[in-house]
Backbone atoms as SQL, in Angstrom:
CREATE TABLE atoms (id INTEGER PRIMARY KEY, chain TEXT, resi INTEGER, resn TEXT, atom TEXT, x REAL, y REAL, z REAL);
INSERT INTO atoms VALUES
  (1, 'A', 1, 'MET', 'N', 25.978, 92.800, -33.773),
  (2, 'A', 1, 'MET', 'CA', 25.171, 91.782, -33.042),
  (3, 'A', 1, 'MET', 'C', 23.666, 92.360, -33.543),
  (4, 'A', 2, 'ASN', 'N', 23.422, 93.088, -34.667),
  (5, 'A', 2, 'ASN', 'CA', 22.008, 92.901, -35.026),
  (6, 'A', 2, 'ASN', 'C', 21.586, 91.953, -35.906),
  (7, 'A', 3, 'GLU', 'N', 22.664, 91.262, -36.505),
  (8, 'A', 3, 'GLU', 'CA', 21.873, 90.159, -37.560),
  (9, 'A', 3, 'GLU', 'C', 21.971, 88.876, -36.840),
  (10, 'A', 4, 'LEU', 'N', 20.810, 88.221, -37.728),
  (11, 'A', 4, 'LEU', 'CA', 20.531, 86.920, -37.062),
  (12, 'A', 4, 'LEU', 'C', 21.222, 85.648, -37.534),
  (13, 'A', 5, 'ARG', 'N', 21.831, 84.925, -36.575),
  (14, 'A', 5, 'ARG', 'CA', 22.634, 83.976, -37.045),
  (15, 'A', 5, 'ARG', 'C', 21.981, 82.475, -36.940),
  (16, 'A', 6, 'ILE', 'N', 22.136, 81.819, -37.866),
  (17, 'A', 6, 'ILE', 'CA', 21.406, 80.600, -38.264),
  (18, 'A', 6, 'ILE', 'C', 22.386, 79.508, -38.005),
  (19, 'A', 7, 'THR', 'N', 22.083, 78.472, -37.179),
  (20, 'A', 7, 'THR', 'CA', 23.396, 77.352, -36.947),
  (21, 'A', 7, 'THR', 'C', 22.284, 76.030, -37.210),
  (22, 'A', 8, 'ASP', 'N', 22.913, 75.246, -37.903),
  (23, 'A', 8, 'ASP', 'CA', 22.396, 73.820, -38.127),
  (24, 'A', 8, 'ASP', 'C', 22.404, 72.992, -36.905),
  (25, 'A', 9, 'THR', 'N', 21.229, 72.489, -36.664),
  (26, 'A', 9, 'THR', 'CA', 21.300, 71.531, -35.532),
  (27, 'A', 9, 'THR', 'C', 20.670, 70.167, -35.875),
  (28, 'A', 10, 'ASN', 'N', 20.747, 69.216, -35.076),
  (29, 'A', 10, 'ASN', 'CA', 20.436, 67.785, -35.319),
  (30, 'A', 10, 'ASN', 'C', 18.868, 68.080, -34.825),
  (31, 'A', 11, 'SER', 'N', 17.814, 67.458, -35.620),
  (32, 'A', 11, 'SER', 'CA', 16.536, 67.493, -35.315),
  (33, 'A', 11, 'SER', 'C', 16.148, 66.656, -34.227),
  (34, 'A', 12, 'ALA', 'N', 15.098, 66.680, -33.439),
  (35, 'A', 12, 'ALA', 'CA', 14.617, 65.345, -32.452),
  (36, 'A', 12, 'ALA', 'C', 14.319, 64.386, -33.123),
  (37, 'A', 13, 'ASN', 'N', 13.816, 64.288, -34.365),
  (38, 'A', 13, 'ASN', 'CA', 13.412, 63.046, -35.078),
  (39, 'A', 13, 'ASN', 'C', 14.680, 62.121, -35.790),
  (40, 'A', 14, 'ASP', 'N', 15.857, 62.514, -35.332),
  (41, 'A', 14, 'ASP', 'CA', 17.144, 61.811, -35.903),
  (42, 'A', 14, 'ASP', 'C', 17.276, 60.484, -35.168),
  (43, 'A', 15, 'THR', 'N', 16.909, 60.696, -33.922),
  (44, 'A', 15, 'THR', 'CA', 17.098, 59.311, -32.915),
  (45, 'A', 15, 'THR', 'C', 15.911, 58.726, -32.653),
  (46, 'A', 16, 'LYS', 'N', 15.615, 57.816, -32.254),
  (47, 'A', 16, 'LYS', 'CA', 14.560, 57.243, -31.585),
  (48, 'A', 16, 'LYS', 'C', 14.626, 57.062, -30.129),
  (49, 'A', 17, 'GLY', 'N', 15.766, 57.533, -29.686),
  (50, 'A', 17, 'GLY', 'CA', 15.878, 57.338, -28.145),
  (51, 'A', 17, 'GLY', 'C', 16.428, 56.064, -27.613),
  (52, 'A', 18, 'ARG', 'N', 16.947, 56.063, -26.316),
  (53, 'A', 18, 'ARG', 'CA', 17.406, 54.751, -25.797),
  (54, 'A', 18, 'ARG', 'C', 16.716, 54.452, -24.386),
  (55, 'A', 19, 'ALA', 'N', 16.571, 53.501, -24.231),
  (56, 'A', 19, 'ALA', 'CA', 16.009, 53.004, -22.813),
  (57, 'A', 19, 'ALA', 'C', 16.625, 51.626, -22.400),
  (58, 'A', 20, 'PHE', 'N', 17.297, 51.586, -21.393),
  (59, 'A', 20, 'PHE', 'CA', 17.942, 50.225, -20.916),
  (60, 'A', 20, 'PHE', 'C', 18.711, 49.648, -21.843),
  (61, 'A', 21, 'GLY', 'N', 19.504, 50.502, -22.799),
  (62, 'A', 21, 'GLY', 'CA', 20.592, 50.134, -23.671),
  (63, 'A', 21, 'GLY', 'C', 19.789, 49.645, -24.896),
  (64, 'A', 22, 'LEU', 'N', 18.571, 49.679, -25.083),
  (65, 'A', 22, 'LEU', 'CA', 17.930, 49.342, -26.294),
  (66, 'A', 22, 'LEU', 'C', 17.304, 50.465, -26.945),
  (67, 'A', 23, 'GLU', 'N', 17.627, 50.709, -28.406),
  (68, 'A', 23, 'GLU', 'CA', 17.181, 51.641, -29.393),
  (69, 'A', 23, 'GLU', 'C', 15.732, 51.766, -29.483),
  (70, 'A', 24, 'GLY', 'N', 15.247, 52.868, -29.503),
  (71, 'A', 24, 'GLY', 'CA', 13.787, 53.101, -29.784),
  (72, 'A', 24, 'GLY', 'C', 12.747, 52.385, -28.856),
  (73, 'A', 25, 'ASN', 'N', 11.755, 51.733, -29.142),
  (74, 'A', 25, 'ASN', 'CA', 10.857, 51.216, -28.359),
  (75, 'A', 25, 'ASN', 'C', 11.203, 49.488, -28.204),
  (76, 'A', 26, 'ASP', 'N', 12.169, 49.111, -28.457),
  (77, 'A', 26, 'ASP', 'CA', 12.698, 47.684, -28.361),
  (78, 'A', 26, 'ASP', 'C', 12.741, 47.133, -26.878),
  (79, 'A', 27, 'PHE', 'N', 12.772, 48.146, -26.077),
  (80, 'A', 27, 'PHE', 'CA', 13.009, 47.601, -24.576),
  (81, 'A', 27, 'PHE', 'C', 11.207, 47.168, -24.243),
  (82, 'A', 28, 'ILE', 'N', 10.238, 47.854, -24.791),
  (83, 'A', 28, 'ILE', 'CA', 8.859, 47.330, -24.652),
  (84, 'A', 28, 'ILE', 'C', 8.624, 45.679, -24.797),
  (85, 'A', 29, 'TYR', 'N', 9.264, 45.378, -25.904),
  (86, 'A', 29, 'TYR', 'CA', 9.020, 43.883, -26.186),
  (87, 'A', 29, 'TYR', 'C', 9.582, 42.822, -25.116),
  (88, 'A', 30, 'VAL', 'N', 10.922, 43.269, -24.580),
  (89, 'A', 30, 'VAL', 'CA', 11.478, 42.691, -23.410),
  (90, 'A', 30, 'VAL', 'C', 10.616, 42.797, -22.336),
  (91, 'A', 31, 'VAL', 'N', 10.210, 44.017, -21.954),
  (92, 'A', 31, 'VAL', 'CA', 9.454, 44.085, -20.576),
  (93, 'A', 31, 'VAL', 'C', 8.070, 43.388, -20.691),
  (94, 'A', 32, 'VAL', 'N', 7.242, 43.605, -21.791),
  (95, 'A', 32, 'VAL', 'CA', 6.094, 42.680, -22.050),
  (96, 'A', 32, 'VAL', 'C', 6.407, 41.092, -21.783),
  (97, 'A', 33, 'ALA', 'N', 7.432, 40.767, -22.604),
  (98, 'A', 33, 'ALA', 'CA', 7.882, 39.127, -22.614),
  (99, 'A', 33, 'ALA', 'C', 8.075, 38.813, -20.911),
  (100, 'A', 34, 'PHE', 'N', 8.777, 39.640, -20.432),
  (101, 'A', 34, 'PHE', 'CA', 9.094, 39.374, -19.045),
  (102, 'A', 34, 'PHE', 'C', 7.831, 39.290, -18.053),
  (103, 'A', 35, 'VAL', 'N', 7.048, 40.300, -18.337),
  (104, 'A', 35, 'VAL', 'CA', 5.714, 40.296, -17.650),
  (105, 'A', 35, 'VAL', 'C', 4.781, 38.959, -17.906),
  (106, 'A', 36, 'VAL', 'N', 4.802, 38.551, -19.265),
  (107, 'A', 36, 'VAL', 'CA', 4.239, 37.507, -19.608),
  (108, 'A', 36, 'VAL', 'C', 4.696, 36.310, -19.039),
  (109, 'A', 37, 'ALA', 'N', 6.273, 36.053, -19.007),
  (110, 'A', 37, 'ALA', 'CA', 6.670, 34.950, -18.394),
  (111, 'A', 37, 'ALA', 'C', 6.474, 34.686, -16.921),
  (112, 'A', 38, 'LEU', 'N', 6.645, 35.809, -16.355),
  (113, 'A', 38, 'LEU', 'CA', 6.534, 35.767, -14.835),
  (114, 'A', 38, 'LEU', 'C', 4.949, 35.666, -14.532),
  (115, 'A', 39, 'GLY', 'N', 4.088, 36.005, -15.286),
  (116, 'A', 39, 'GLY', 'CA', 2.516, 35.752, -14.937),
  (117, 'A', 39, 'GLY', 'C', 2.522, 34.296, -15.422),
  (118, 'A', 40, 'LEU', 'N', 2.863, 33.772, -16.344),
  (119, 'A', 40, 'LEU', 'CA', 2.829, 32.338, -16.771),
  (120, 'A', 40, 'LEU', 'C', 3.329, 31.366, -15.707),
  (121, 'A', 41, 'TYR', 'N', 4.612, 31.747, -15.051),
  (122, 'A', 41, 'TYR', 'CA', 5.278, 31.062, -13.750),
  (123, 'A', 41, 'TYR', 'C', 4.489, 31.327, -12.661),
  (124, 'A', 42, 'LEU', 'N', 3.975, 32.299, -12.504),
  (125, 'A', 42, 'LEU', 'CA', 2.903, 32.503, -11.257),
  (126, 'A', 42, 'LEU', 'C', 1.595, 31.764, -11.321),
  (127, 'A', 43, 'LEU', 'N', 1.192, 31.623, -12.611),
  (128, 'A', 43, 'LEU', 'CA', -0.041, 30.770, -12.896),
  (129, 'A', 43, 'LEU', 'C', 0.297, 29.481, -12.614),
  (130, 'A', 44, 'LEU', 'N', 1.329, 28.881, -13.154),
  (131, 'A', 44, 'LEU', 'CA', 1.597, 27.482, -13.108),
  (132, 'A', 44, 'LEU', 'C', 1.863, 27.277, -11.742),
  (133, 'A', 45, 'THR', 'N', 2.763, 28.020, -10.940),
  (134, 'A', 45, 'THR', 'CA', 2.940, 27.329, -9.589),
  (135, 'A', 45, 'THR', 'C', 2.163, 27.728, -8.478),
  (136, 'A', 46, 'ALA', 'N', 1.407, 28.985, -8.553),
  (137, 'A', 46, 'ALA', 'CA', 0.332, 29.166, -7.520),
  (138, 'A', 46, 'ALA', 'C', -1.011, 28.417, -7.859),
  (139, 'A', 47, 'LEU', 'N', -1.442, 28.685, -8.975),
  (140, 'A', 47, 'LEU', 'CA', -2.687, 28.266, -9.391),
  (141, 'A', 47, 'LEU', 'C', -2.889, 26.766, -9.676),
  (142, 'A', 48, 'LEU', 'N', -2.007, 26.282, -10.422),
  (143, 'A', 48, 'LEU', 'CA', -1.869, 25.008, -10.962),
  (144, 'A', 48, 'LEU', 'C', -1.095, 24.008, -10.236),
  (145, 'A', 49, 'HIS', 'N', -0.262, 24.532, -9.161),
  (146, 'A', 49, 'HIS', 'CA', 0.508, 23.870, -8.235),
  (147, 'A', 49, 'HIS', 'C', 1.452, 22.884, -9.099),
  (148, 'A', 50, 'VAL', 'N', 2.114, 23.409, -10.094),
  (149, 'A', 50, 'VAL', 'CA', 3.362, 22.844, -10.922),
  (150, 'A', 50, 'VAL', 'C', 4.361, 23.057, -10.262),
  (151, 'A', 51, 'ALA', 'N', 5.538, 22.081, -10.256),
  (152, 'A', 51, 'ALA', 'CA', 6.658, 22.343, -9.424),
  (153, 'A', 51, 'ALA', 'C', 7.393, 23.374, -10.138),
  (154, 'A', 52, 'THR', 'N', 8.527, 23.955, -9.461),
  (155, 'A', 52, 'THR', 'CA', 9.335, 25.030, -9.946),
  (156, 'A', 52, 'THR', 'C', 9.888, 24.849, -11.403),
  (157, 'A', 53, 'LEU', 'N', 10.684, 23.644, -11.436),
  (158, 'A', 53, 'LEU', 'CA', 11.512, 23.475, -12.776),
  (159, 'A', 53, 'LEU', 'C', 10.545, 23.375, -13.898),
  (160, 'A', 54, 'PRO', 'N', 9.327, 22.582, -14.016),
  (161, 'A', 54, 'PRO', 'CA', 8.659, 22.580, -15.206),
  (162, 'A', 54, 'PRO', 'C', 8.078, 23.837, -15.409),
  (163, 'A', 55, 'ALA', 'N', 7.484, 24.505, -14.527),
  (164, 'A', 55, 'ALA', 'CA', 7.231, 26.004, -14.605),
  (165, 'A', 55, 'ALA', 'C', 8.022, 26.752, -15.332),
  (166, 'A', 56, 'LEU', 'N', 9.386, 26.836, -14.852),
  (167, 'A', 56, 'LEU', 'CA', 10.493, 27.500, -15.562),
  (168, 'A', 56, 'LEU', 'C', 10.465, 27.277, -16.898),
  (169, 'A', 57, 'VAL', 'N', 10.622, 25.849, -17.244),
  (170, 'A', 57, 'VAL', 'CA', 10.603, 25.221, -18.360),
  (171, 'A', 57, 'VAL', 'C', 9.872, 25.747, -19.515),
  (172, 'A', 58, 'PHE', 'N', 8.639, 26.216, -18.896),
  (173, 'A', 58, 'PHE', 'CA', 7.388, 26.507, -19.898),
  (174, 'A', 58, 'PHE', 'C', 7.410, 27.902, -19.955),
  (175, 'A', 59, 'SER', 'N', 7.776, 28.606, -18.721),
  (176, 'A', 59, 'SER', 'CA', 7.652, 29.956, -19.085),
  (177, 'A', 59, 'SER', 'C', 9.073, 30.860, -19.538),
  (178, 'A', 60, 'LEU', 'N', 10.132, 30.436, -19.233),
  (179, 'A', 60, 'LEU', 'CA', 11.364, 30.992, -19.581),
  (180, 'A', 60, 'LEU', 'C', 11.518, 31.141, -20.981),
  (181, 'A', 61, 'PRO', 'N', 11.100, 30.287, -22.074),
  (182, 'A', 61, 'PRO', 'CA', 11.405, 30.449, -23.539),
  (183, 'A', 61, 'PRO', 'C', 10.607, 31.651, -23.919),
  (184, 'A', 62, 'VAL', 'N', 9.419, 32.194, -23.192),
  (185, 'A', 62, 'VAL', 'CA', 8.601, 33.434, -23.713),
  (186, 'A', 62, 'VAL', 'C', 9.621, 34.582, -23.520),
  (187, 'A', 63, 'LEU', 'N', 10.395, 34.609, -22.672),
  (188, 'A', 63, 'LEU', 'CA', 11.404, 35.836, -22.393),
  (189, 'A', 63, 'LEU', 'C', 12.626, 35.482, -23.119),
  (190, 'A', 64, 'LEU', 'N', 13.175, 34.225, -23.358),
  (191, 'A', 64, 'LEU', 'CA', 14.448, 33.973, -24.159),
  (192, 'A', 64, 'LEU', 'C', 14.190, 34.265, -25.360),
  (193, 'A', 65, 'VAL', 'N', 13.057, 33.913, -26.257),
  (194, 'A', 65, 'VAL', 'CA', 12.937, 34.095, -27.553),
  (195, 'A', 65, 'VAL', 'C', 12.892, 35.481, -27.867),
  (196, 'A', 66, 'THR', 'N', 11.897, 36.117, -27.118),
  (197, 'A', 66, 'THR', 'CA', 11.946, 37.688, -27.420),
  (198, 'A', 66, 'THR', 'C', 13.051, 38.334, -27.064),
  (199, 'A', 67, 'LEU', 'N', 13.675, 38.031, -26.013),
  (200, 'A', 67, 'LEU', 'CA', 15.136, 38.799, -26.051),
  (201, 'A', 67, 'LEU', 'C', 16.297, 38.564, -27.017),
  (202, 'A', 68, 'ALA', 'N', 16.263, 37.213, -27.523),
  (203, 'A', 68, 'ALA', 'CA', 17.242, 36.859, -28.744),
  (204, 'A', 68, 'ALA', 'C', 16.587, 37.619, -29.779),
  (205, 'A', 69, 'TRP', 'N', 15.365, 37.706, -30.105),
  (206, 'A', 69, 'TRP', 'CA', 14.962, 38.409, -31.168),
  (207, 'A', 69, 'TRP', 'C', 15.394, 39.873, -31.328),
  (208, 'A', 70, 'VAL', 'N', 15.060, 40.403, -30.087),
  (209, 'A', 70, 'VAL', 'CA', 15.371, 41.869, -30.025),
  (210, 'A', 70, 'VAL', 'C', 16.997, 42.285, -30.070),
  (211, 'A', 71, 'VAL', 'N', 17.819, 41.283, -29.366),
  (212, 'A', 71, 'VAL', 'CA', 19.109, 41.649, -29.283),
  (213, 'A', 71, 'VAL', 'C', 19.823, 41.160, -30.541),
  (214, 'A', 72, 'LEU', 'N', 19.352, 39.950, -31.235),
  (215, 'A', 72, 'LEU', 'CA', 20.011, 39.562, -32.321),
  (216, 'A', 72, 'LEU', 'C', 19.642, 40.218, -33.594),
  (217, 'A', 73, 'LEU', 'N', 18.274, 40.637, -33.800),
  (218, 'A', 73, 'LEU', 'CA', 17.621, 41.135, -35.012),
  (219, 'A', 73, 'LEU', 'C', 17.227, 42.402, -35.030),
  (220, 'A', 74, 'ARG', 'N', 17.440, 43.196, -33.976),
  (221, 'A', 74, 'ARG', 'CA', 16.685, 44.532, -33.947),
  (222, 'A', 74, 'ARG', 'C', 17.873, 45.429, -33.394),
  (223, 'A', 75, 'HIS', 'N', 18.743, 45.136, -32.375),
  (224, 'A', 75, 'HIS', 'CA', 19.604, 45.960, -31.654),
  (225, 'A', 75, 'HIS', 'C', 20.741, 46.213, -32.497),
  (226, 'A', 76, 'ASN', 'N', 20.916, 47.617, -32.813),
  (227, 'A', 76, 'ASN', 'CA', 21.901, 48.360, -33.792),
  (228, 'A', 76, 'ASN', 'C', 21.704, 47.660, -35.151),
  (229, 'A', 77, 'LYS', 'N', 20.766, 47.537, -35.534),
  (230, 'A', 77, 'LYS', 'CA', 20.229, 46.882, -36.832),
  (231, 'A', 77, 'LYS', 'C', 19.696, 48.089, -37.660),
  (232, 'A', 78, 'PRO', 'N', 19.865, 47.883, -38.933),
  (233, 'A', 78, 'PRO', 'CA', 18.957, 49.096, -39.775),
  (234, 'A', 78, 'PRO', 'C', 17.512, 48.614, -39.882),
  (235, 'A', 79, 'GLU', 'N', 16.850, 49.558, -40.104),
  (236, 'A', 79, 'GLU', 'CA', 15.278, 49.523, -40.119),
  (237, 'A', 79, 'GLU', 'C', 14.877, 48.501, -41.202),
  (238, 'A', 80, 'GLY', 'N', 14.143, 47.533, -40.691),
  (239, 'A', 80, 'GLY', 'CA', 13.653, 46.166, -41.469),
  (240, 'A', 80, 'GLY', 'C', 14.633, 45.029, -41.803),
  (241, 'A', 81, 'TYR', 'N', 15.542, 45.143, -40.875),
  (242, 'A', 81, 'TYR', 'CA', 16.510, 43.993, -40.982),
  (243, 'A', 81, 'TYR', 'C', 16.187, 42.667, -40.817),
  (244, 'A', 82, 'ALA', 'N', 15.279, 42.518, -39.760),
  (245, 'A', 82, 'ALA', 'CA', 14.665, 41.257, -39.361),
  (246, 'A', 82, 'ALA', 'C', 13.711, 40.876, -40.624),
  (247, 'A', 83, 'GLU', 'N', 12.995, 41.523, -40.998),
  (248, 'A', 83, 'GLU', 'CA', 12.123, 41.237, -42.164),
  (249, 'A', 83, 'GLU', 'C', 12.771, 40.900, -43.475),
  (250, 'A', 84, 'ASP', 'N', 13.939, 41.477, -43.808),
  (251, 'A', 84, 'ASP', 'CA', 14.707, 41.450, -44.874),
  (252, 'A', 84, 'ASP', 'C', 15.391, 40.189, -44.959),
  (253, 'A', 85, 'LEU', 'N', 15.783, 39.645, -43.740),
  (254, 'A', 85, 'LEU', 'CA', 16.542, 38.383, -43.416),
  (255, 'A', 85, 'LEU', 'C', 15.510, 37.177, -43.431),
  (256, 'A', 86, 'PHE', 'N', 14.332, 37.454, -42.985),
  (257, 'A', 86, 'PHE', 'CA', 13.369, 36.262, -43.107),
  (258, 'A', 86, 'PHE', 'C', 13.002, 36.060, -44.712),
  (259, 'A', 87, 'ASP', 'N', 12.858, 37.253, -45.076),
  (260, 'A', 87, 'ASP', 'CA', 12.360, 37.251, -46.616),
  (261, 'A', 87, 'ASP', 'C', 13.638, 36.518, -47.476),
  (262, 'A', 88, 'HIS', 'N', 14.763, 36.820, -47.227),
  (263, 'A', 88, 'HIS', 'CA', 15.902, 36.337, -47.799),
  (264, 'A', 88, 'HIS', 'C', 15.962, 34.592, -47.756),
  (265, 'A', 89, 'LEU', 'N', 15.736, 34.389, -46.217),
  (266, 'A', 89, 'LEU', 'CA', 15.762, 32.862, -46.083),
  (267, 'A', 89, 'LEU', 'C', 14.589, 31.952, -46.620),
  (268, 'A', 90, 'VAL', 'N', 13.516, 32.773, -46.968),
  (269, 'A', 90, 'VAL', 'CA', 12.389, 32.044, -47.605),
  (270, 'A', 90, 'VAL', 'C', 12.437, 32.075, -48.862),
  (271, 'A', 91, 'ASN', 'N', 12.782, 33.145, -49.531),
  (272, 'A', 91, 'ASN', 'CA', 13.106, 33.299, -51.101),
  (273, 'A', 91, 'ASN', 'C', 14.543, 33.944, -51.305),
  (274, 'A', 92, 'PRO', 'N', 15.568, 33.333, -51.374),
  (275, 'A', 92, 'PRO', 'CA', 16.912, 33.793, -51.680),
  (276, 'A', 92, 'PRO', 'C', 17.051, 34.552, -52.753),
  (277, 'A', 93, 'GLU', 'N', 16.331, 33.895, -53.873),
  (278, 'A', 93, 'GLU', 'CA', 16.525, 34.484, -55.119),
  (279, 'A', 93, 'GLU', 'C', 15.791, 35.817, -55.496),
  (280, 'A', 94, 'GLY', 'N', 14.942, 36.164, -54.531),
  (281, 'A', 94, 'GLY', 'CA', 14.416, 37.525, -54.595),
  (282, 'A', 94, 'GLY', 'C', 13.777, 37.780, -56.226),
  (283, 'A', 95, 'TRP', 'N', 13.962, 39.001, -56.589),
  (284, 'A', 95, 'TRP', 'CA', 13.471, 39.301, -57.838),
  (285, 'A', 95, 'TRP', 'C', 14.352, 38.971, -58.928),
  (286, 'A', 96, 'SER', 'N', 15.524, 38.187, -58.604),
  (287, 'A', 96, 'SER', 'CA', 16.600, 38.251, -59.571),
  (288, 'A', 96, 'SER', 'C', 16.111, 36.655, -60.566),
  (289, 'A', 97, 'PHE', 'N', 17.101, 36.788, -61.608),
  (290, 'A', 97, 'PHE', 'CA', 16.695, 35.708, -62.534),
  (291, 'A', 97, 'PHE', 'C', 17.100, 34.355, -61.782),
  (292, 'A', 98, 'ALA', 'N', 16.160, 33.197, -61.805),
  (293, 'A', 98, 'ALA', 'CA', 16.456, 31.930, -61.229),
  (294, 'A', 98, 'ALA', 'C', 16.611, 30.846, -62.418),
  (295, 'A', 99, 'PRO', 'N', 17.794, 30.621, -62.623),
  (296, 'A', 99, 'PRO', 'CA', 18.053, 29.697, -63.690),
  (297, 'A', 99, 'PRO', 'C', 17.788, 28.440, -63.391),
  (298, 'A', 100, 'ARG', 'N', 17.535, 27.907, -62.180),
  (299, 'A', 100, 'ARG', 'CA', 17.248, 26.495, -61.799),
  (300, 'A', 100, 'ARG', 'C', 15.632, 26.168, -62.142),
  (301, 'A', 101, 'THR', 'N', 15.077, 27.270, -62.228),
  (302, 'A', 101, 'THR', 'CA', 13.585, 27.188, -62.419),
  (303, 'A', 101, 'THR', 'C', 13.141, 27.270, -64.048),
  (304, 'A', 102, 'GLN', 'N', 14.264, 27.736, -64.712),
  (305, 'A', 102, 'GLN', 'CA', 13.901, 27.949, -66.010),
  (306, 'A', 102, 'GLN', 'C', 14.258, 26.755, -67.149),
  (307, 'A', 103, 'SER', 'N', 13.319, 26.840, -67.975),
  (308, 'A', 103, 'SER', 'CA', 13.638, 25.589, -69.101),
  (309, 'A', 103, 'SER', 'C', 14.719, 25.918, -69.933),
  (310, 'A', 104, 'ARG', 'N', 15.479, 24.819, -70.244),
  (311, 'A', 104, 'ARG', 'CA', 16.665, 25.041, -71.212),
  (312, 'A', 104, 'ARG', 'C', 16.211, 25.039, -72.572),
  (313, 'A', 105, 'LEU', 'N', 14.781, 24.550, -72.915),
  (314, 'A', 105, 'LEU', 'CA', 14.427, 24.438, -74.281),
  (315, 'A', 105, 'LEU', 'C', 12.980, 25.285, -74.209),
  (316, 'A', 106, 'PRO', 'N', 12.869, 26.163, -75.286),
  (317, 'A', 106, 'PRO', 'CA', 11.618, 26.943, -75.281),
  (318, 'A', 106, 'PRO', 'C', 10.287, 26.052, -75.478),
  (319, 'A', 107, 'GLY', 'N', 9.380, 26.543, -74.867),
  (320, 'A', 107, 'GLY', 'CA', 8.167, 25.797, -75.029),
  (321, 'A', 107, 'GLY', 'C', 7.968, 24.463, -74.052),
  (322, 'A', 108, 'LYS', 'N', 9.219, 24.097, -73.300),
  (323, 'A', 108, 'LYS', 'CA', 9.086, 23.042, -72.522),
  (324, 'A', 108, 'LYS', 'C', 8.984, 23.558, -71.132),
  (325, 'A', 109, 'ALA', 'N', 8.211, 22.876, -70.113),
  (326, 'A', 109, 'ALA', 'CA', 8.226, 23.111, -68.727),
  (327, 'A', 109, 'ALA', 'C', 9.477, 22.759, -68.263),
  (328, 'A', 110, 'SER', 'N', 9.762, 23.537, -66.890),
  (329, 'A', 110, 'SER', 'CA', 11.077, 23.627, -66.269),
  (330, 'A', 110, 'SER', 'C', 11.254, 22.226, -65.525),
  (331, 'A', 111, 'TYR', 'N', 10.207, 21.405, -65.487),
  (332, 'A', 111, 'TYR', 'CA', 10.481, 20.160, -64.925),
  (333, 'A', 111, 'TYR', 'C', 10.818, 19.054, -65.669),
  (334, 'A', 112, 'GLU', 'N', 10.602, 19.342, -66.963),
  (335, 'A', 112, 'GLU', 'CA', 11.033, 18.203, -68.076),
  (336, 'A', 112, 'GLU', 'C', 12.606, 18.539, -68.448),
  (337, 'A', 113, 'GLN', 'N', 13.077, 17.108, -68.415),
  (338, 'A', 113, 'GLN', 'CA', 14.492, 17.048, -68.768),
  (339, 'A', 113, 'GLN', 'C', 14.540, 16.906, -70.237),
  (340, 'A', 114, 'PRO', 'N', 15.700, 17.579, -70.941),
  (341, 'A', 114, 'PRO', 'CA', 15.469, 17.563, -72.487),
  (342, 'A', 114, 'PRO', 'C', 16.123, 16.089, -72.980),
  (343, 'A', 115, 'ARG', 'N', 15.694, 15.557, -73.778),
  (344, 'A', 115, 'ARG', 'CA', 16.226, 14.357, -74.285),
  (345, 'A', 115, 'ARG', 'C', 17.468, 14.539, -75.057),
  (346, 'A', 116, 'ALA', 'N', 18.414, 13.425, -74.784),
  (347, 'A', 116, 'ALA', 'CA', 19.599, 13.436, -75.565),
  (348, 'A', 116, 'ALA', 'C', 19.637, 12.683, -76.849);
């Protein structure tokens, strides 16, 4: 009983935690979007006297776009997934060899077609 026993444990920084079923701080985006959408709805209906349906049409996309971004691109995805996806959509070739932009003949620009 005099010897010290060392046991491996998981450290606190292995997980970012969970709130409302969302990992890390992702719930903050949804809560802020909800508050902004609710504020926009109240501004349109109470101050500007806009009807209910047009006010919902203007305020609901704020919440839905943010919720879709969090659920589809951040929830249960690896770190940097959304950024990598958008980078791939903008530049699918990345750092690889892009044969369609290369010239077939040395010294010719890639937009010039070789003469037959």
